[in-house]
TINU-894815 format. One record per residue (C-alpha): residue number from 1; x, y, z. Coordinates in steps of 0.001 Angstrom, whole numbers, plus 500000, padded with zeros to 6 digits. Example, Ala and Ser with C-alpha at 12.3 -4.5 7.8 and 13.67 -1.06 7.14 Angstrom:
2
+-----+--------+--------+--------+
!  nr !      x !      y !      z !
+-----+--------+--------+--------+
!   1 ! 512300 ! 495500 ! 507800 !
!   2 ! 513670 ! 498940 ! 507140 !
+-----+--------+--------+--------+
This chain:
322
+-----+--------+--------+--------+
!  nr !      x !      y !      z !
+-----+--------+--------+--------+
!   1 ! 927309 ! 330267 ! 933449 !
!   2 ! 928890 ! 327030 ! 933913 !
!   3 ! 931736 ! 328627 ! 931580 !
!   4 ! 932060 ! 331326 ! 934038 !
!   5 ! 932032 ! 328920 ! 937024 !
!   6 ! 934832 ! 326998 ! 935325 !
!   7 ! 936860 ! 330138 ! 935001 !
!   8 ! 936214 ! 331268 ! 938701 !
!   9 ! 937488 ! 327540 ! 939950 !
!  10 ! 940810 ! 327671 ! 937421 !
!  11 ! 941678 ! 331138 ! 938668 !
!  12 ! 941134 ! 330228 ! 942109 !
!  13 ! 943030 ! 326831 ! 941958 !
!  14 ! 945897 ! 328888 ! 940431 !
!  15 ! 945764 ! 331086 ! 943134 !
!  16 ! 946213 ! 328511 ! 945655 !
!  17 ! 949121 ! 326762 ! 943658 !
!  18 ! 950890 ! 330008 ! 943169 !
!  19 ! 950560 ! 330664 ! 946833 !
!  20 ! 951930 ! 327294 ! 947803 !
!  21 ! 954759 ! 327608 ! 945000 !
!  22 ! 955702 ! 331180 ! 945704 !
!  23 ! 958006 ! 330577 ! 948434 !
!  24 ! 959872 ! 327773 ! 946444 !
!  25 ! 962295 ! 330040 ! 944663 !
!  26 ! 963631 ! 332041 ! 947728 !
!  27 ! 963806 ! 328852 ! 949851 !
!  28 ! 965740 ! 327101 ! 946938 !
!  29 ! 968123 ! 330143 ! 947106 !
!  30 ! 968525 ! 329875 ! 950702 !
!  31 ! 969243 ! 326193 ! 950859 !
!  32 ! 971465 ! 326441 ! 948047 !
!  33 ! 969626 ! 323692 ! 945747 !
!  34 ! 970316 ! 325711 ! 942793 !
!  35 ! 972645 ! 328587 ! 941957 !
!  36 ! 971269 ! 331834 ! 940685 !
!  37 ! 971606 ! 332471 ! 937036 !
!  38 ! 974371 ! 334830 ! 936145 !
!  39 ! 974952 ! 334364 ! 932304 !
!  40 ! 972865 ! 336387 ! 929627 !
!  41 ! 971452 ! 335200 ! 926598 !
!  42 ! 973569 ! 335665 ! 923116 !
!  43 ! 973679 ! 338946 ! 921948 !
!  44 ! 972110 ! 340894 ! 925210 !
!  45 ! 974906 ! 343014 ! 926672 !
!  46 ! 975533 ! 343848 ! 930432 !
!  47 ! 974811 ! 347215 ! 929823 !
!  48 ! 974076 ! 349951 ! 927516 !
!  49 ! 975106 ! 353669 ! 927205 !
!  50 ! 978506 ! 355106 ! 928616 !
!  51 ! 981501 ! 352744 ! 928293 !
!  52 ! 982947 ! 351549 ! 931351 !
!  53 ! 986430 ! 351890 ! 930493 !
!  54 ! 986117 ! 355334 ! 931818 !
!  55 ! 983665 ! 355630 ! 934943 !
!  56 ! 980236 ! 356836 ! 933890 !
!  57 ! 978160 ! 359483 ! 935633 !
!  58 ! 976181 ! 356689 ! 937161 !
!  59 ! 975202 ! 353262 ! 936812 !
!  60 ! 971435 ! 352901 ! 936521 !
!  61 ! 969477 ! 349731 ! 937136 !
!  62 ! 966134 ! 349670 ! 935990 !
!  63 ! 963661 ! 347149 ! 938110 !
!  64 ! 960685 ! 346945 ! 936105 !
!  65 ! 957200 ! 345996 ! 937299 !
!  66 ! 955016 ! 342647 ! 937352 !
!  67 ! 955095 ! 342555 ! 933570 !
!  68 ! 958881 ! 341598 ! 933570 !
!  69 ! 959196 ! 338173 ! 932349 !
!  70 ! 962158 ! 337902 ! 930251 !
!  71 ! 965601 ! 339547 ! 929888 !
!  72 ! 964673 ! 341820 ! 927198 !
!  73 ! 960863 ! 342631 ! 928070 !
!  74 ! 959386 ! 345348 ! 929938 !
!  75 ! 955804 ! 346955 ! 930375 !
!  76 ! 956736 ! 349871 ! 927942 !
!  77 ! 958892 ! 347521 ! 925793 !
!  78 ! 962050 ! 349087 ! 926683 !
!  79 ! 960976 ! 352866 ! 926016 !
!  80 ! 961889 ! 354132 ! 929330 !
!  81 ! 965422 ! 352612 ! 929091 !
!  82 ! 965774 ! 354037 ! 925477 !
!  83 ! 964684 ! 357705 ! 926849 !
!  84 ! 967229 ! 357624 ! 929610 !
!  85 ! 970043 ! 356513 ! 927149 !
!  86 ! 969152 ! 359196 ! 924458 !
!  87 ! 968686 ! 361876 ! 926963 !
!  88 ! 971590 ! 361104 ! 929381 !
!  89 ! 974479 ! 359326 ! 927361 !
!  90 ! 976804 ! 359959 ! 930630 !
!  91 ! 974719 ! 356904 ! 931955 !
!  92 ! 975230 ! 353222 ! 931757 !
!  93 ! 971917 ! 351603 ! 932266 !
!  94 ! 971215 ! 347909 ! 932956 !
!  95 ! 967865 ! 346550 ! 932426 !
!  96 ! 968228 ! 342854 ! 932889 !
!  97 ! 967650 ! 342147 ! 936347 !
!  98 ! 964966 ! 339783 ! 937368 !
!  99 ! 963340 ! 341409 ! 940344 !
! 100 ! 960798 ! 338751 ! 940760 !
! 101 ! 963294 ! 335804 ! 940739 !
! 102 ! 965424 ! 335074 ! 943484 !
! 103 ! 967532 ! 332873 ! 941426 !
! 104 ! 967571 ! 335246 ! 938156 !
! 105 ! 965557 ! 332742 ! 936224 !
! 106 ! 963399 ! 334597 ! 933778 !
! 107 ! 959829 ! 333168 ! 933902 !
! 108 ! 959211 ! 333062 ! 930095 !
! 109 ! 961748 ! 330942 ! 929703 !
! 110 ! 960820 ! 328239 ! 931967 !
! 111 ! 958835 ! 325411 ! 930167 !
! 112 ! 955876 ! 325316 ! 932152 !
! 113 ! 955370 ! 329012 ! 931684 !
! 114 ! 955870 ! 328709 ! 927925 !
! 115 ! 953347 ! 326168 ! 927995 !
! 116 ! 951015 ! 328526 ! 929479 !
! 117 ! 951909 ! 331598 ! 927537 !
! 118 ! 951042 ! 329449 ! 924458 !
! 119 ! 947731 ! 328594 ! 925960 !
! 120 ! 946930 ! 332376 ! 926169 !
! 121 ! 947193 ! 332186 ! 929982 !
! 122 ! 949130 ! 335134 ! 930264 !
! 123 ! 947410 ! 336269 ! 933288 !
! 124 ! 949043 ! 333569 ! 935268 !
! 125 ! 952533 ! 335045 ! 934326 !
! 126 ! 951411 ! 338413 ! 936116 !
! 127 ! 950046 ! 336413 ! 938887 !
! 128 ! 953485 ! 334602 ! 939305 !
! 129 ! 955267 ! 338413 ! 939698 !
! 130 ! 952372 ! 339784 ! 941826 !
! 131 ! 952928 ! 336670 ! 944523 !
! 132 ! 956577 ! 337388 ! 944467 !
! 133 ! 956064 ! 340829 ! 945524 !
! 134 ! 954093 ! 339645 ! 948589 !
! 135 ! 956884 ! 336915 ! 949337 !
! 136 ! 959365 ! 339651 ! 949367 !
! 137 ! 957392 ! 341910 ! 951778 !
! 138 ! 956646 ! 338863 ! 954105 !
! 139 ! 958823 ! 339276 ! 957088 !
! 140 ! 959869 ! 335549 ! 957150 !
! 141 ! 961252 ! 335753 ! 953726 !
! 142 ! 962262 ! 339423 ! 953230 !
! 143 ! 965672 ! 339107 ! 954428 !
! 144 ! 966530 ! 336057 ! 952278 !
! 145 ! 964651 ! 337693 ! 949107 !
! 146 ! 966506 ! 341017 ! 949674 !
! 147 ! 969759 ! 339242 ! 950249 !
! 148 ! 969103 ! 337224 ! 946885 !
! 149 ! 968152 ! 339865 ! 944645 !
! 150 ! 970707 ! 342466 ! 946282 !
! 151 ! 973469 ! 340097 ! 945183 !
! 152 ! 971844 ! 339399 ! 941404 !
! 153 ! 972060 ! 343228 ! 940852 !
! 154 ! 975516 ! 343629 ! 942333 !
! 155 ! 976605 ! 340566 ! 940412 !
! 156 ! 975055 ! 342288 ! 937108 !
! 157 ! 976699 ! 345371 ! 938016 !
! 158 ! 980321 ! 344128 ! 938414 !
! 159 ! 979770 ! 342395 ! 935011 !
! 160 ! 978891 ! 345481 ! 933451 !
! 161 ! 982027 ! 346980 ! 934584 !
! 162 ! 981128 ! 348629 ! 937942 !
! 163 ! 984399 ! 348631 ! 940281 !
! 164 ! 983477 ! 348196 ! 943982 !
! 165 ! 984847 ! 351085 ! 945925 !
! 166 ! 984835 ! 353381 ! 943048 !
! 167 ! 982414 ! 355690 ! 944187 !
! 168 ! 980470 ! 355841 ! 941188 !
! 169 ! 976606 ! 356464 ! 942057 !
! 170 ! 974610 ! 353599 ! 941736 !
! 171 ! 970736 ! 354244 ! 940893 !
! 172 ! 968145 ! 351886 ! 941095 !
! 173 ! 965131 ! 353216 ! 939184 !
! 174 ! 962401 ! 351064 ! 940042 !
! 175 ! 958775 ! 350773 ! 938753 !
! 176 ! 955668 ! 349708 ! 940612 !
! 177 ! 956322 ! 346490 ! 942387 !
! 178 ! 959938 ! 346886 ! 941338 !
! 179 ! 960448 ! 349366 ! 944356 !
! 180 ! 959754 ! 346376 ! 946946 !
! 181 ! 962821 ! 344744 ! 945505 !
! 182 ! 964606 ! 348211 ! 945089 !
! 183 ! 964312 ! 349246 ! 948741 !
! 184 ! 965418 ! 345609 ! 949791 !
! 185 ! 968382 ! 345495 ! 947849 !
! 186 ! 970103 ! 348397 ! 949392 !
! 187 ! 971691 ! 346707 ! 952524 !
! 188 ! 973424 ! 343944 ! 950096 !
! 189 ! 974643 ! 346405 ! 947550 !
! 190 ! 976040 ! 348777 ! 950139 !
! 191 ! 977910 ! 345525 ! 951653 !
! 192 ! 978891 ! 344101 ! 948488 !
! 193 ! 979864 ! 347153 ! 946464 !
! 194 ! 980253 ! 350116 ! 949016 !
! 195 ! 978430 ! 352467 ! 946199 !
! 196 ! 976513 ! 355402 ! 947039 !
! 197 ! 972924 ! 354514 ! 946163 !
! 198 ! 970167 ! 356823 ! 945049 !
! 199 ! 966463 ! 355245 ! 944761 !
! 200 ! 963839 ! 356563 ! 942165 !
! 201 ! 960628 ! 354717 ! 942601 !
! 202 ! 958040 ! 355327 ! 940035 !
! 203 ! 954368 ! 354510 ! 941003 !
! 204 ! 956349 ! 352217 ! 943696 !
! 205 ! 954148 ! 349847 ! 945383 !
! 206 ! 956229 ! 348167 ! 948524 !
! 207 ! 955231 ! 347629 ! 952111 !
! 208 ! 957733 ! 350480 ! 953773 !
! 209 ! 959424 ! 347836 ! 955846 !
! 210 ! 963073 ! 347621 ! 954512 !
! 211 ! 966010 ! 349754 ! 955731 !
! 212 ! 966850 ! 352655 ! 953702 !
! 213 ! 969666 ! 354263 ! 956116 !
! 214 ! 972134 ! 353206 ! 953496 !
! 215 ! 970581 ! 355158 ! 950859 !
! 216 ! 971841 ! 358633 ! 950164 !
! 217 ! 968310 ! 359610 ! 948844 !
! 218 ! 964785 ! 358401 ! 947716 !
! 219 ! 962903 ! 360218 ! 945278 !
! 220 ! 959214 ! 359415 ! 945034 !
! 221 ! 957645 ! 360090 ! 941730 !
! 222 ! 953865 ! 359730 ! 941888 !
! 223 ! 950546 ! 361146 ! 940773 !
! 224 ! 947109 ! 362001 ! 942383 !
! 225 ! 945783 ! 359624 ! 939648 !
! 226 ! 948073 ! 356431 ! 940438 !
! 227 ! 945418 ! 354317 ! 942119 !
! 228 ! 947616 ! 351278 ! 942437 !
! 229 ! 950361 ! 353061 ! 944417 !
! 230 ! 947447 ! 354380 ! 946560 !
! 231 ! 946649 ! 350726 ! 947405 !
! 232 ! 950310 ! 349811 ! 948263 !
! 233 ! 950485 ! 352948 ! 950866 !
! 234 ! 946804 ! 351596 ! 952272 !
! 235 ! 947489 ! 347859 ! 952637 !
! 236 ! 951017 ! 348090 ! 954368 !
! 237 ! 950729 ! 349386 ! 958044 !
! 238 ! 954643 ! 350515 ! 957634 !
! 239 ! 953538 ! 352981 ! 955207 !
! 240 ! 950795 ! 354638 ! 957642 !
! 241 ! 951998 ! 357770 ! 959407 !
! 242 ! 950730 ! 356021 ! 962809 !
! 243 ! 953393 ! 353518 ! 962775 !
! 244 ! 956313 ! 356228 ! 963342 !
! 245 ! 959034 ! 353662 ! 964155 !
! 246 ! 958724 ! 352029 ! 960551 !
! 247 ! 961626 ! 351923 ! 958184 !
! 248 ! 959907 ! 353995 ! 955745 !
! 249 ! 958545 ! 356754 ! 958413 !
! 250 ! 961888 ! 357032 ! 960181 !
! 251 ! 963426 ! 357620 ! 956368 !
! 252 ! 960748 ! 360472 ! 955876 !
! 253 ! 961553 ! 362168 ! 959168 !
! 254 ! 965256 ! 362174 ! 958264 !
! 255 ! 964517 ! 363910 ! 954952 !
! 256 ! 965542 ! 360816 ! 953086 !
! 257 ! 962628 ! 360856 ! 951090 !
! 258 ! 961524 ! 363605 ! 948391 !
! 259 ! 958295 ! 363381 ! 946617 !
! 260 ! 957751 ! 364484 ! 942799 !
! 261 ! 954343 ! 364987 ! 941556 !
! 262 ! 953652 ! 363610 ! 937821 !
! 263 ! 950079 ! 364515 ! 937810 !
! 264 ! 947720 ! 363676 ! 935987 !
! 265 ! 949453 ! 360297 ! 934779 !
! 266 ! 947930 ! 357098 ! 935790 !
! 267 ! 949611 ! 353903 ! 936967 !
! 268 ! 948889 ! 351728 ! 933697 !
! 269 ! 947054 ! 352581 ! 930640 !
! 270 ! 947059 ! 355094 ! 927880 !
! 271 ! 947679 ! 357930 ! 930299 !
! 272 ! 950308 ! 356076 ! 932309 !
! 273 ! 953834 ! 357530 ! 933458 !
! 274 ! 955004 ! 355619 ! 930369 !
! 275 ! 952723 ! 356824 ! 927624 !
! 276 ! 954169 ! 357873 ! 924665 !
! 277 ! 950605 ! 359370 ! 923280 !
! 278 ! 949248 ! 361138 ! 926373 !
! 279 ! 950358 ! 364923 ! 926231 !
! 280 ! 950914 ! 367467 ! 928952 !
! 281 ! 950065 ! 371125 ! 928031 !
! 282 ! 953700 ! 372068 ! 926859 !
! 283 ! 953321 ! 369411 ! 924397 !
! 284 ! 955507 ! 366447 ! 926014 !
! 285 ! 954436 ! 362875 ! 926506 !
! 286 ! 954202 ! 361286 ! 929694 !
! 287 ! 957129 ! 359444 ! 928672 !
! 288 ! 959243 ! 362345 ! 927820 !
! 289 ! 958325 ! 364091 ! 931196 !
! 290 ! 959015 ! 360741 ! 933019 !
! 291 ! 962405 ! 360446 ! 931205 !
! 292 ! 963514 ! 364019 ! 931880 !
! 293 ! 962485 ! 363921 ! 935472 !
! 294 ! 964698 ! 360972 ! 936141 !
! 295 ! 967514 ! 362389 ! 934346 !
! 296 ! 967185 ! 365684 ! 936096 !
! 297 ! 967116 ! 363998 ! 939613 !
! 298 ! 970193 ! 361928 ! 938795 !
! 299 ! 972298 ! 364856 ! 937437 !
! 300 ! 971220 ! 367291 ! 940117 !
! 301 ! 971540 ! 365113 ! 943208 !
! 302 ! 974617 ! 365872 ! 945253 !
! 303 ! 977467 ! 363391 ! 944458 !
! 304 ! 979150 ! 361275 ! 947604 !
! 305 ! 981935 ! 363357 ! 949765 !
! 306 ! 985365 ! 362543 ! 947913 !
! 307 ! 987457 ! 360135 ! 949978 !
! 308 ! 990810 ! 361771 ! 951325 !
! 309 ! 993194 ! 361776 ! 948644 !
! 310 ! 990909 ! 360917 ! 945831 !
! 311 ! 990190 ! 363333 ! 942723 !
! 312 ! 987001 ! 364778 ! 942356 !
! 313 ! 985315 ! 363557 ! 939171 !
! 314 ! 982837 ! 365982 ! 937664 !
! 315 ! 979556 ! 364759 ! 936931 !
! 316 ! 977021 ! 365396 ! 934313 !
! 317 ! 975897 ! 368987 ! 933732 !
! 318 ! 972568 ! 369959 ! 935978 !
! 319 ! 969360 ! 369268 ! 934313 !
! 320 ! 966525 ! 369823 ! 936565 !
! 321 ! 963324 ! 368190 ! 936023 !
! 322 ! 960450 ! 370563 ! 934484 !
+-----+--------+--------+--------+
């Protein structure tokens, strides 16, 4: 019993400390106490897939869930990005963005977090990212957080070869809490890059308060078995139909949001959206279906209207999701 109480006290203290410190990074960004990190570790490319010298069909920025701790890692070991690259070589994919760090500073590379990780306190690493989602959703910090991560994405896109004003679509593919960051980055990306923006959320956990008027469309990939996404839709009033004036509900009425069902996938676990072992009746894995759905949505989504005098560039051949 004493051991259990010690764990309860330790977790409670960690929660309190994290709640107090979670705002520090976004405030440090706003006060310019620290400059955002732009340099990637040696050997990490700015993007993979299509070469930047001839415009790719689209640039895809993958914003991972709360498991994102490094430049390289992701919840599924990068399997979703690999599947996208294998199935759609015309795409240029970025996976290094740090959704839960306004300063673009990978969590696991910081000394204190490395110390905790070596002591098997990995739960605190997840706790940090969870707290960052709520900071990003807080109306007091949301504009600053959105600008910080939006600028981080814009910088990484430029370094990956994106040319502002080129008309090449930018796809924000987000998983779980990454949806809070993706919806918040729309304004900054439109201002800094002038790019057509397509959002694809996978089990998206977000508050529905971010303005989506600058996004071409948002595809919501979800499942009836995804309890975590349902919790997000329940705890944030802006997601409730009752609040018709919220940004989410305005976008829904405007036809900006389309729902795609990926039943019976779960949010996490052996039957998750990204599972390589869970099988559908047609023999595909959940990961295969998720990747094919994302690729199909990108390929079949109408491109932006060409500018006067601009040549029309052909996009990838349609491959609608099954």
